[in-house]
MARLOTI-601222 format. One line per field, with one value per residue (C-alpha): residue number from 1; x negated, y negated, z negated. Coordinates in Angstrom, 3 decimals, decimal comma, m for minus. Each point is the difference from the previous one (the first is absolute). Example, Ala and Ser with C-alpha at 12.3 -4.5 7.8 and 13.67 -1.06 7.14 Angstrom:
residues 2
num = [1|2]
X = [m12,300|m1,370]
Y = [4,500|m3,440]
Z = [m7,800|0,660]
end
This chain:
residues 751
num = [1|2|3|4|5|6|7|8|9|10|11|12|13|14|15|16|17|18|19|20|21|22|23|24|25|26|27|28|29|30|31|32|33|34|35|36|37|38|39|40|41|42|43|44|45|46|47|48|49|50|51|52|53|54|55|56|57|58|59|60|61|62|63|64|65|66|67|68|69|70|71|72|73|74|75|76|77|78|79|80|81|82|83|84|85|86|87|88|89|90|91|92|93|94|95|96|97|98|99|100|101|102|103|104|105|106|107|108|109|110|111|112|113|114|115|116|117|118|119|120|121|122|123|124|125|126|127|128|129|130|131|132|133|134|135|136|137|138|139|140|141|142|143|144|145|146|147|148|149|150|151|152|153|154|155|156|157|158|159|160|161|162|163|164|165|166|167|168|169|170|171|172|173|174|175|176|177|178|179|180|181|182|183|184|185|186|187|188|189|190|191|192|193|194|195|196|197|198|199|200|201|202|203|204|205|206|207|208|209|210|211|212|213|214|215|216|217|218|219|220|221|222|223|224|225|226|227|228|229|230|231|232|233|234|235|236|237|238|239|240|241|242|243|244|245|246|247|248|249|250|251|252|253|254|255|256|257|258|259|260|261|262|263|264|265|266|267|268|269|270|271|272|273|274|275|276|277|278|279|280|281|282|283|284|285|286|287|288|289|290|291|292|293|294|295|296|297|298|299|300|301|302|303|304|305|306|307|308|309|310|311|312|313|314|315|316|317|318|319|320|321|322|323|324|325|326|327|328|329|330|331|332|333|334|335|336|337|338|339|340|341|342|343|344|345|346|347|348|349|350|351|352|353|354|355|356|357|358|359|360|361|362|363|364|365|366|367|368|369|370|371|372|373|374|375|376|377|378|379|380|381|382|383|384|385|386|387|388|389|390|391|392|393|394|395|396|397|398|399|400|401|402|403|404|405|406|407|408|409|410|411|412|413|414|415|416|417|418|419|420|421|422|423|424|425|426|427|428|429|430|431|432|433|434|435|436|437|438|439|440|441|442|443|444|445|446|447|448|449|450|451|452|453|454|455|456|457|458|459|460|461|462|463|464|465|466|467|468|469|470|471|472|473|474|475|476|477|478|479|480|481|482|483|484|485|486|487|488|489|490|491|492|493|494|495|496|497|498|499|500|501|502|503|504|505|506|507|508|509|510|511|512|513|514|515|516|517|518|519|520|521|522|523|524|525|526|527|528|529|530|531|532|533|534|535|536|537|538|539|540|541|542|543|544|545|546|547|548|549|550|551|552|553|554|555|556|557|558|559|560|561|562|563|564|565|566|567|568|569|570|571|572|573|574|575|576|577|578|579|580|581|582|583|584|585|586|587|588|589|590|591|592|593|594|595|596|597|598|599|600|601|602|603|604|605|606|607|608|609|610|611|612|613|614|615|616|617|618|619|620|621|622|623|624|625|626|627|628|629|630|631|632|633|634|635|636|637|638|639|640|641|642|643|644|645|646|647|648|649|650|651|652|653|654|655|656|657|658|659|660|661|662|663|664|665|666|667|668|669|670|671|672|673|674|675|676|677|678|679|680|681|682|683|684|685|686|687|688|689|690|691|692|693|694|695|696|697|698|699|700|701|702|703|704|705|706|707|708|709|710|711|712|713|714|715|716|717|718|719|720|721|722|723|724|725|726|727|728|729|730|731|732|733|734|735|736|737|738|739|740|741|742|743|744|745|746|747|748|749|750|751]
X = [m98,318|1,834|m0,458|3,418|0,993|m0,548|3,435|m0,917|2,182|m0,760|m3,416|m0,213|m0,681|1,890|m0,503|3,229|0,458|m0,089|2,225|2,769|m0,108|0,604|2,791|1,900|m0,534|m1,158|2,153|3,442|2,105|m2,279|1,387|m3,121|m0,595|m3,003|m1,167|0,268|m1,881|m2,978|m0,034|m0,143|m2,526|m2,260|0,138|m0,829|m3,036|m1,299|m0,215|m1,072|m2,517|m2,378|0,286|m0,198|m3,663|m0,927|0,361|m1,829|m2,967|0,022|m0,402|m3,071|m1,463|0,058|m1,221|m2,947|m0,623|0,277|m2,330|m2,543|0,367|m0,302|m3,105|m1,675|1,131|0,019|1,174|2,365|1,203|m2,526|1,383|3,750|0,732|m2,282|1,483|3,655|m0,891|m1,229|3,301|1,780|m2,254|0,839|3,521|0,355|1,021|2,934|1,435|2,436|3,256|1,774|1,973|3,322|2,807|1,085|3,548|0,929|3,657|2,516|m2,414|1,448|0,088|m2,195|m2,989|1,060|1,867|m0,911|m3,328|m0,739|m2,233|m0,575|m0,536|m2,002|0,745|m0,873|3,160|m1,234|1,015|3,867|m0,039|m2,215|1,715|3,547|m1,381|m1,729|3,145|2,075|m2,534|1,733|1,673|m2,136|0,444|m1,841|0,242|m1,304|m2,988|m0,658|0,378|m2,130|m3,093|m2,725|1,457|1,351|m2,957|0,634|m0,987|0,687|0,207|3,224|0,954|2,224|2,706|m1,583|1,861|2,730|2,581|0,874|m0,696|3,787|m0,904|m1,471|m2,365|m1,286|m3,266|1,582|m1,831|2,690|m2,749|m1,459|3,595|0,633|m3,002|1,144|3,417|m1,621|m2,370|3,059|2,127|m2,878|m0,180|3,644|m0,845|m2,669|2,194|3,492|m0,122|3,038|1,001|m0,349|m1,729|m1,621|1,204|m2,016|2,812|2,787|2,863|2,459|0,225|3,206|1,560|2,177|1,103|m2,018|m3,313|m2,075|0,339|m2,471|1,248|m3,197|m0,522|1,261|3,189|m0,865|1,083|m2,482|0,141|m3,413|m2,025|0,729|3,502|m0,752|m2,585|2,641|0,738|2,555|0,974|1,477|2,781|2,591|m0,888|0,897|m2,447|m2,123|m2,298|m2,546|m0,916|m1,788|m2,583|m1,956|m3,346|m2,645|2,263|m0,267|2,525|0,364|2,659|0,712|1,807|2,495|0,762|0,996|0,399|m3,714|m2,411|m2,066|3,319|1,488|m2,633|m0,116|2,004|1,489|0,059|m2,755|m1,661|m2,160|m1,531|0,028|m1,949|m0,735|m2,985|m1,340|1,339|m1,605|m1,761|m2,363|0,551|m3,400|m1,195|m3,399|m2,672|2,052|0,681|m1,644|1,803|m2,202|2,323|3,690|1,155|m1,125|1,226|3,406|0,222|m0,721|2,375|2,839|m0,240|0,303|2,716|1,916|m0,624|1,176|3,343|0,236|0,094|m3,450|0,272|m2,480|0,195|m1,902|m0,865|m0,940|m0,331|2,038|2,456|1,056|1,515|0,538|m1,888|1,629|0,350|1,375|3,487|0,480|0,890|3,342|0,847|2,766|m0,938|1,299|2,405|1,776|m1,874|m2,020|m3,589|m2,131|m3,915|m2,223|m0,924|m2,910|m3,355|m0,274|m1,926|m2,979|m1,579|m3,930|m0,881|m3,470|m2,421|m1,602|m2,930|1,331|1,539|2,203|0,203|4,061|0,274|m2,357|m0,122|m0,660|m3,038|m1,391|m3,493|m0,185|m3,276|0,707|3,668|m0,260|2,780|m0,868|1,795|m0,562|1,534|2,344|m1,249|1,909|1,086|1,995|1,665|1,027|1,331|2,326|1,037|0,447|2,111|2,046|0,949|0,600|2,852|1,946|m0,255|0,631|3,178|1,424|2,942|m0,571|3,412|m0,722|m3,911|m2,780|m2,061|m3,298|m0,214|3,339|m1,318|m0,764|m3,636|m2,518|m3,279|m3,332|m3,241|m2,930|m3,278|m3,623|0,399|m3,081|0,653|2,631|m0,265|1,092|2,747|1,265|m0,238|2,188|2,483|m0,073|0,566|2,938|1,532|m0,245|1,562|2,899|0,364|0,052|2,534|2,364|m0,884|m0,064|m3,444|m1,655|2,218|m3,045|m1,794|m3,783|m2,284|m3,147|m2,545|m3,151|m2,230|m2,654|m2,685|0,633|3,697|m0,943|m2,020|2,718|2,816|2,007|m0,508|1,238|3,270|0,229|m0,212|3,313|1,743|3,432|m0,320|m2,228|1,835|m2,838|m4,074|m2,001|m3,397|m1,851|m3,113|m1,217|0,436|m1,097|m3,106|m0,669|0,133|m2,142|m2,488|m0,054|0,190|m3,276|m1,361|m3,341|m0,586|m1,210|0,864|3,233|0,673|1,510|3,553|0,930|m1,395|2,129|2,795|m2,036|m1,266|0,461|1,833|2,732|0,973|0,227|1,682|2,805|0,422|m0,045|2,591|2,531|m0,732|m0,101|3,313|1,603|m1,310|1,643|3,181|0,424|1,582|3,726|m0,361|m2,510|m1,957|m3,564|m1,356|m2,899|m1,654|0,434|m0,644|m1,518|0,217|3,229|m0,601|m1,273|3,070|m1,064|m3,081|2,164|2,387|m2,997|m1,350|2,596|1,850|m2,867|1,519|3,444|m2,052|m2,097|3,034|0,466|3,988|m0,668|m2,807|m0,763|0,398|m0,429|3,150|3,579|m0,848|m2,795|2,681|2,357|m2,781|m1,508|3,555|m0,521|m2,811|2,394|2,394|m3,156|m1,163|2,181|m1,435|2,077|m1,045|m3,717|0,209|1,778|m2,990|m2,703|1,909|m1,477|m3,369|m1,245|m1,537|m2,040|m1,873|m1,046|m0,585|m3,770|m0,973|2,328|m1,567|m3,565|0,999|1,846|m3,251|m2,174|m1,070|m0,369|m3,450|m2,504|m2,826|m2,601|1,292|m1,476|2,028|m1,652|0,238|2,619|2,252|m0,388|0,824|2,803|1,308|m0,191|1,369|3,185|0,508|m0,545|2,445|2,236|m0,357|0,000|3,180|1,954|m1,131|0,522|3,659|0,134|m1,736|0,956|3,519|1,115|0,771|m1,009|0,820|m0,081|m1,298|m3,447|m2,214|m3,344|m3,095|1,474|2,832|2,087|2,733|0,027|2,395|m2,207|0,311|m1,755|m0,849|m2,035|m1,751|m1,106|m1,490|m1,889|m1,402|m1,052|m1,894|m2,175|m0,253|m1,571|m2,179|m1,247|m0,520|m2,340|m1,925|1,523|0,632|m1,268|2,207|m1,733|1,471|3,476|0,008|m0,932|2,939|2,522|m1,088|0,163|3,515|1,442|m0,498|1,687|3,195|0,172|0,389|2,617|1,945|0,186|3,655|0,884|0,864|m0,305|m3,506|m3,165|m3,053|m3,087|m2,957|m0,546|m0,883|0,075|m0,746|3,102|2,353|1,937|0,826|m3,812|m1,039|2,534|m1,132|m3,515|0,726|1,762|m3,334|m2,507|1,558|1,633|m2,020|1,351|3,635|2,197|0,195|m0,792|3,250|0,501|2,801|m1,854|m2,180|2,963|2,403|m2,725|m0,661|3,715|0,890|m2,738|1,343|3,563|m0,987|m1,944|m3,374]
Y = [m72,218|3,561|1,218|0,072|3,532|0,628|1,381|2,205|m0,648|m0,172|0,396|m2,644|m0,286|m3,064|m1,323|0,834|m3,889|m0,878|2,740|m0,484|m3,630|0,649|2,605|m1,531|m3,835|m0,547|2,482|m0,205|m2,275|0,410|3,133|1,716|3,253|0,645|2,887|m1,557|m3,208|1,944|2,207|m2,931|m1,738|3,602|m0,326|m3,599|0,328|3,241|m1,863|m3,351|0,574|1,276|m3,053|m2,120|1,636|m0,569|m3,447|m0,240|1,841|m2,506|m2,789|1,723|0,608|m3,372|m1,144|2,133|m1,445|m3,636|0,549|1,409|m2,957|m2,642|1,906|m0,415|m3,559|m1,646|m3,347|m2,049|1,180|m1,444|1,662|0,126|1,034|3,295|0,298|m0,047|2,538|2,258|m0,371|1,029|2,930|1,432|m0,593|m2,638|m2,767|1,327|m0,857|m2,939|1,053|m1,886|m3,124|1,173|m1,029|1,682|1,621|0,375|m0,521|m0,119|m2,116|m2,072|m4,137|m0,216|1,294|m1,332|m3,069|m1,634|m0,842|0,128|1,280|3,518|1,942|3,227|1,701|3,239|2,416|1,952|m2,936|m0,299|m3,540|m1,415|1,847|m1,633|m3,248|m0,050|1,353|m2,737|m2,789|m0,579|m3,131|m1,980|m3,073|m2,707|m1,881|2,798|0,493|m3,791|m0,426|3,239|m0,647|m2,604|m1,072|m2,976|m1,174|0,060|m2,506|2,658|3,600|0,865|3,420|1,328|m0,409|2,323|2,939|2,384|m2,936|m2,037|m3,873|m0,644|1,377|m2,754|1,543|m1,691|m0,761|m1,444|m3,269|m2,461|m2,032|3,021|1,308|m3,328|0,142|3,737|m1,370|m3,055|2,834|2,218|m3,084|m0,917|3,528|m0,457|m3,344|1,661|2,990|m0,980|m3,958|m2,389|m1,916|m2,916|m0,296|2,776|3,072|m1,859|m2,352|2,614|0,066|2,342|2,794|0,939|1,844|m2,038|m0,006|3,269|m2,168|m0,284|m3,927|m1,367|m2,836|m2,241|m2,084|m3,026|1,662|0,532|3,430|1,355|3,368|1,974|m1,014|3,322|0,863|3,720|0,296|0,646|3,450|0,680|m0,752|2,026|m1,047|m2,773|m2,410|m2,922|1,210|2,542|2,069|0,645|m1,651|2,132|m1,636|1,585|m1,107|1,927|3,134|m0,134|m1,090|m2,144|0,302|m2,970|0,735|m2,374|0,716|m2,547|2,188|0,615|m2,174|m0,887|m0,371|m2,309|m2,297|m0,375|m2,537|2,279|3,077|1,642|2,826|1,687|0,436|3,766|0,958|2,743|1,460|3,460|0,993|3,471|2,144|2,735|2,728|1,387|3,521|m0,619|m2,732|m1,328|3,319|2,614|3,181|2,993|3,108|1,078|m1,785|m3,285|0,497|1,071|m3,012|m2,292|1,958|m0,216|m3,791|m0,225|2,514|m2,278|m3,061|1,757|1,216|m3,408|1,631|m1,083|m1,656|m1,301|m1,133|m3,000|m2,066|m3,630|m2,565|2,212|0,526|3,441|0,269|2,451|m0,774|1,535|m0,935|m3,158|0,040|m1,793|m3,728|m0,888|m3,667|m1,783|m1,414|m3,476|1,357|2,333|3,331|1,989|0,342|2,562|m0,187|2,678|m0,455|2,007|0,406|2,325|3,084|1,433|3,309|m0,142|3,782|1,392|m0,148|3,129|0,599|1,181|3,538|0,544|3,064|m0,451|2,493|2,762|1,161|3,213|0,125|3,203|0,187|0,635|2,041|2,221|m0,342|m0,545|m2,195|m3,128|m2,667|m3,766|m3,201|m1,767|m3,046|m2,834|m1,982|2,901|0,714|m3,710|m0,158|3,057|m0,796|m3,905|0,369|2,717|m2,330|m2,840|2,179|m1,240|m3,551|1,008|1,948|m2,612|m1,823|m3,743|m0,605|1,997|0,112|m2,553|0,641|m0,485|0,145|m1,339|1,090|3,837|m0,176|1,306|m2,103|1,567|m1,583|2,125|m1,472|0,954|1,409|0,022|m0,560|1,059|3,654|m0,097|m2,611|2,575|2,827|m2,193|m0,372|3,772|0,815|m2,558|1,801|3,418|m1,229|m1,769|3,324|2,007|m2,325|m0,526|m3,516|m1,627|m0,672|m3,161|m0,384|m0,192|m3,558|m0,215|m2,687|0,008|m1,300|m1,564|0,487|2,251|m1,097|2,722|m1,268|m3,638|0,530|2,325|m1,544|m0,260|3,901|0,387|m1,847|1,699|3,583|m0,751|m2,561|1,221|m0,151|m2,925|m2,516|m1,633|m0,539|m2,271|m0,792|0,767|m1,773|2,131|3,643|m1,274|m1,341|3,148|1,912|m2,787|0,832|3,941|0,152|m1,908|0,935|0,857|m3,194|m2,205|m1,641|m1,625|m3,860|m0,929|0,817|m3,809|m0,744|2,914|m2,075|m2,422|2,835|m0,081|3,694|m1,105|m2,982|2,116|2,717|m2,561|m1,356|3,226|1,521|m2,683|m0,277|3,459|0,540|m2,622|1,439|3,239|m1,687|m0,018|m3,412|0,790|3,600|0,300|m1,569|m1,468|m0,436|m1,490|1,033|m0,380|m3,120|1,567|m2,697|m0,196|m2,503|m2,483|m0,992|m3,442|1,247|2,501|m2,605|m2,013|2,803|2,796|m2,439|1,411|3,131|m1,292|m2,338|2,945|1,404|2,566|0,527|1,236|0,103|1,848|m1,796|1,565|m0,645|m1,052|m3,437|m0,334|1,298|m2,901|m2,737|1,532|0,151|m3,877|0,351|1,777|m3,344|m2,096|2,156|1,537|3,412|0,830|m3,213|0,533|3,548|m1,201|m2,242|2,772|1,886|m1,915|0,778|2,749|2,336|1,966|m3,443|0,178|3,415|0,421|m2,925|1,210|3,546|m1,253|m1,833|2,926|2,016|m2,520|1,539|m2,149|1,090|m2,380|m0,778|m1,137|1,056|m2,963|0,364|m0,980|2,484|m2,175|0,148|3,683|0,259|m1,966|2,041|3,212|m1,098|m1,264|3,040|2,237|m2,035|0,462|3,642|0,889|m2,311|1,804|3,488|0,091|m0,580|2,498|2,953|m0,563|m1,309|1,027|m3,691|m0,518|m3,597|m2,631|m3,497|0,286|m3,125|m0,367|m0,955|m3,730|1,272|m0,773|2,354|2,010|2,695|3,034|3,176|2,573|m2,247|m2,421|3,072|0,989|m3,305|m0,318|3,524|0,030|m3,331|1,542|3,104|m2,004|m1,946|2,963|1,909|m2,942|m0,455|m3,643|1,317|3,185|2,737|m1,482|m3,569|1,157|2,366|m3,175|m1,719|2,751|m0,434|m3,712|0,231|2,629|m2,479|m2,670|2,382|1,240|m3,801|m0,718|3,080|m0,511|m0,417|3,310|2,696|2,667|m1,353|2,292|m1,945|0,338|m1,383|2,295|2,663|0,093|3,595|0,871|m1,964|1,715|m3,382|m1,350|3,409|m0,358|m3,853|1,123|2,943|m2,529|m2,105|2,677|2,629|m2,886|0,860|3,642|m1,055|0,483|m3,409|m1,513|0,848|0,221|2,525|3,383|m1,182|m1,880|3,069|2,434|m2,021|m0,778|3,552|0,880|m2,548|1,363|3,377|m0,846|1,125]
Z = [m118,662|0,726|3,523|1,917|0,974|3,676|2,124|2,807|2,933|3,992|m0,300|m2,383|m3,710|m1,406|m3,459|m1,640|m1,005|3,639|0,762|m2,292|0,802|3,653|m0,697|m2,720|0,847|3,537|2,173|m1,539|2,115|3,354|1,179|0,041|m1,790|m2,192|1,895|3,232|m1,272|m1,103|2,950|2,461|m2,528|0,227|3,843|0,360|m2,455|1,466|3,382|m0,871|m2,890|2,118|2,282|m2,781|m1,225|3,833|m0,353|m2,995|1,586|2,668|m2,718|m1,144|3,544|1,011|m3,312|0,499|3,374|m1,154|m2,745|2,431|2,125|m2,805|m1,304|3,172|0,681|m3,398|m0,469|1,883|3,415|2,470|3,186|m0,449|3,571|m0,799|m3,182|1,507|2,730|m3,062|m1,665|3,331|0,332|m3,286|0,076|m2,430|2,246|2,439|3,551|m0,452|1,058|2,901|m1,067|m1,863|m2,328|m2,817|0,062|m3,369|m0,962|m2,835|m2,162|m2,369|0,150|m3,218|2,353|3,497|m0,262|m3,450|m1,378|m3,713|m2,842|m0,648|m3,262|m0,751|m3,119|m1,604|0,163|m2,914|m2,250|0,193|m1,542|2,798|2,716|m1,221|m0,414|3,354|1,709|m1,891|1,269|3,170|m1,730|m2,449|m2,298|1,152|m3,222|m1,785|2,125|m0,074|m3,458|m1,205|2,208|0,761|3,358|m1,985|m2,174|m3,682|m2,557|m2,792|0,753|m1,756|1,763|m2,473|2,535|2,445|m1,139|1,347|m0,281|2,686|0,449|m0,872|m3,484|m2,115|m2,495|m3,204|1,729|3,056|1,423|1,290|1,672|1,776|0,702|1,940|2,046|0,894|0,907|2,045|2,078|0,574|1,527|2,186|1,361|1,107|1,522|2,030|0,997|0,153|0,166|m0,547|2,867|m2,186|m3,575|m1,928|m1,894|m2,999|m0,182|0,179|m2,666|1,807|2,425|1,674|3,135|2,125|3,581|0,610|m1,097|m3,101|m1,279|m2,426|m2,368|m0,776|m3,393|1,959|1,042|3,592|1,383|2,607|1,774|1,180|2,714|1,467|m1,138|0,931|m2,342|m2,732|0,529|m2,675|m3,514|m3,160|m2,135|0,961|3,002|m2,116|m2,587|1,024|m2,410|2,646|3,311|2,572|2,425|2,656|1,585|2,128|m0,143|m4,167|m2,547|m2,837|m2,758|m1,855|m3,250|m1,536|m3,582|m2,480|m2,895|m0,183|m1,751|3,276|1,982|m2,740|m0,227|4,235|1,542|2,560|m2,275|1,542|m2,098|2,488|3,347|1,022|2,875|2,388|m0,835|0,466|3,286|m0,478|m2,557|0,155|m2,422|m0,459|m0,451|1,131|m1,074|m2,900|m1,910|m1,602|0,857|m0,058|m0,596|0,147|m3,090|1,449|3,463|m1,472|m2,148|3,152|2,066|m2,454|m0,196|3,753|m0,096|m2,543|2,039|3,243|m1,827|m1,775|m3,400|m1,353|m3,630|m2,342|m3,586|m0,317|m3,340|0,402|m3,009|m2,261|2,500|1,738|3,272|2,892|3,416|2,977|3,741|0,667|2,054|3,216|0,391|1,153|1,120|1,871|3,495|0,888|2,369|m2,631|0,937|m2,465|0,074|m1,806|m0,444|m1,654|m3,394|0,406|1,729|3,043|m1,256|1,337|m1,308|0,207|0,414|m0,794|2,847|1,677|m2,370|m3,201|m1,221|m3,088|m2,104|m0,181|3,169|1,097|3,575|1,176|2,108|1,954|0,899|3,546|0,134|m3,186|m0,116|m3,802|m1,364|m2,357|m1,241|0,524|m1,263|2,222|1,932|m2,297|2,954|1,384|m3,128|m0,511|3,788|m0,567|m3,534|0,120|3,404|m1,507|m3,053|2,319|1,628|m3,111|1,396|3,614|m0,648|m2,586|0,594|m0,226|m1,552|m3,111|m0,115|m0,103|3,398|1,039|3,822|1,423|3,574|m1,047|m0,306|m2,450|m0,297|m0,755|m0,378|0,964|m1,405|0,746|3,499|2,092|3,461|2,499|m0,383|m3,520|0,820|2,601|m2,897|m2,195|2,813|0,417|m3,764|0,068|2,731|m1,166|m3,330|1,871|1,934|m3,293|m1,903|2,922|0,817|3,427|1,313|m1,086|m3,086|m2,202|0,976|m0,596|m1,368|1,179|m2,282|1,655|m2,703|1,559|2,608|2,416|0,096|0,473|2,984|1,641|m1,491|3,340|0,548|m3,871|0,979|3,090|m1,582|m2,023|2,017|m0,258|m3,839|m0,963|m2,255|m1,867|0,292|m2,327|m1,155|m3,148|m1,075|m2,760|1,529|3,170|m1,422|m1,686|2,978|1,725|m2,379|m0,023|3,386|0,618|m3,146|1,431|1,866|m2,953|m2,816|m0,007|m0,717|m3,167|m0,581|m0,235|3,479|1,722|0,640|2,072|2,062|3,771|0,018|m2,892|2,211|3,330|m2,109|m0,952|3,181|1,964|m2,141|0,709|3,758|0,879|m1,924|1,992|3,293|m1,102|m0,126|m3,807|0,029|m0,657|m0,610|m3,053|m2,580|0,220|m3,692|m1,582|m3,479|m3,786|m2,180|m2,699|m2,785|m1,209|m2,438|2,326|1,989|0,570|1,854|1,724|1,156|1,343|1,837|1,073|2,402|2,346|0,243|1,802|1,955|1,393|1,349|m2,515|m0,882|m3,531|m2,503|m3,353|m3,531|m3,129|m1,949|0,445|m1,155|2,679|2,671|m1,022|0,314|3,328|1,479|0,086|2,599|2,405|m0,143|0,853|2,921|2,359|0,736|2,837|2,186|m1,263|1,470|3,031|0,667|m0,870|2,456|2,957|m1,282|2,633|m2,560|2,767|0,944|m3,770|m0,511|0,960|m2,519|m2,870|0,619|m0,246|m3,226|m1,484|0,526|m1,547|m3,179|m3,351|m0,446|m1,567|2,424|m2,332|m3,606|m2,220|m3,086|m3,317|m3,111|m1,464|2,995|0,201|m3,470|0,502|2,703|m1,601|m3,190|1,846|1,765|m2,882|m2,336|2,704|0,352|m3,562|m0,679|2,367|m0,493|m3,706|0,390|3,253|m1,815|m3,779|0,499|3,381|1,066|3,586|0,488|m2,796|m0,489|m0,951|m1,230|2,144|m1,548|m0,177|m1,767|3,023|0,204|3,411|1,230|0,677|1,712|1,849|2,868|m2,599|m1,522|3,472|1,093|m3,230|m0,403|3,764|m0,698|m2,727|1,627|3,327|m2,181|m1,598|3,526|1,126|m3,323|m0,559|m3,661|m1,884|m1,894|m3,210|0,812|1,023|m3,369|m2,108|1,718|m1,193|m3,638|0,093|1,799|m2,097|m2,803|1,848|1,017|m3,515|m1,212|2,519|m0,910|m3,762|m0,116|1,746|m2,427|2,810|0,921|m0,554|m0,727|2,828|m1,793|m3,068|2,328|3,743|0,146|m1,806|1,771|2,863|1,447|m0,135|1,564|2,827|0,620|0,155|2,351|2,588|0,096|m0,125|2,015|2,239|2,972|0,076|m0,206|2,937|1,832|m3,482|m1,312|m3,784|m0,204|m0,339|m2,929|m1,736|0,426|m1,442|m3,127|m0,534|0,152|m2,438|m2,483|0,282|m0,379|m3,070|1,210]
end
């Protein structure tokens, strides 16, 4: 890898790759001159980089004090009141603000009034980014036919391709297709029932007398039970090509096309049921990407720029067919009273910026020693760089004419998720950062909306204060089991050996965590103003299990939850038709959170440490092997190939969507057991040798894969994986990024 030349400008040294990209691609059309851009960036970085560093020092201070407490008071917390007083004394627990409501404005309806799935996708991969952005609408026929939601006697999946359910393939199974069609008709019966009869019996759909009429097989014609649920149509009223339904704020589009093989065999000519699915998508610059230098960052920023301008294209070859993928256009309908109706064809997009921890060599900031006055250069805090450049790119969306360009926000907002923030002071810093960016770029205050990820323990126990710290720009809060568990273990590392990972979801703290997030969000007025989200379903091949379990998220009052694929989004959308989240939130809003705060806080602070470890040698080996296999399977792609998120087979060969959050929990768990002598270094090394062979076997079909098991000491990926475990205690908050970045940079440089 050739090192990029550095351009000196306004007390900065900027990688030429990034400098040229900003000057030649980002700034044209924004009205901002390059010199002004870098001067503003420099002033902001000089002011805020020291504050960023101070926040990281505070994390270290608190961790040192927590380590001391738990060393002196090992095991489960015996005196919770004393523990809470200690946390208050050291500044870990902060005073709660007086009751308040957020005042965020200009938030799009996808976040405020609709409830539905959310995708998270690495923005480094243009194809994935386009697929996710276009997943606002998904074919239910395809989703049902290609997954295990409908049981299959024979797995004939040749049809699960880039084609649609209306394209009969040679391997098409008519019997399975009939089950899919029957399932979809029953979905219509549940969400948009007829006044009489069933959609299963339909033979004709038509619009007459400003209403939808459905002719059934027996010749009877019937309207909908609630005629207003027909929101519009395409084509001719007497023979529409699509009928648009609405239920619980979500749309379903019944496609009628007798020219297709599926439509030709359907009595009503129906060829598909397309449903509104991924209302929002997070384009990720953080946990799901491996971006370690200027070239990586420019690739990510360029993809975001292409989406913001509506110009991103990607050539895709599937089943011998090559086509160009681009952003879907909006969808246009006639309303029943003769007016026009336009619905977005794309997800509403967030950008997830990097958190406060990492720096990046793409930009060096001049720093002067206050004592010696000597000048040295420091890497830019990556979160500061992300905030400034991604918001500058968003100017192309904000300034666009909706008549000529596909827009993201129709209300003039930029949506940025800020991960891995510890407590309200760090949220306040993010608010200050975005305020400074807005001022520098000439944007109204609070144009940038903030997504707070409640995934660190100090944020969970101070969540109301965190929301208060950015009460005029919060548009999203959510929970995340994996990162939150990783932080739980690192925070209380010295308390004792943690319970096994499989037991974590039954812990008192995780139940309280999920409940507290929703109740605090509602108490702070997020209903109708912002999203309250839940975490990821990580098994993209097990959709039947997802359909059985993930309905718990809307039932809990969350108006979004993460899914691993567009197909999963299409299926999970059905849960929001089964559950009226607005009504659930209305009922939960009657709960007086302050009356439950004491118990929730007690449960949140209940550490998942084993009171009396009693695991057998086989159980210990099983736990360590499970963790090590997951670590190796993920790290080998991250370090050797620069793949930050992928479907990685677990020890039982079940494909899991893995990112750095899964890595954090696995590495911290082994580090904890090593710390307390549950297992030895020799036992863990033996596991690495065993699991390297397993991972090698699981990757036999990957031509880019570099085998691990021949010599662990010669593999950068294996060395990185072992560092994550054996140096796990020393990693800031247990994060994996510092070690991963260092090893990836070595691989890229050929060192």
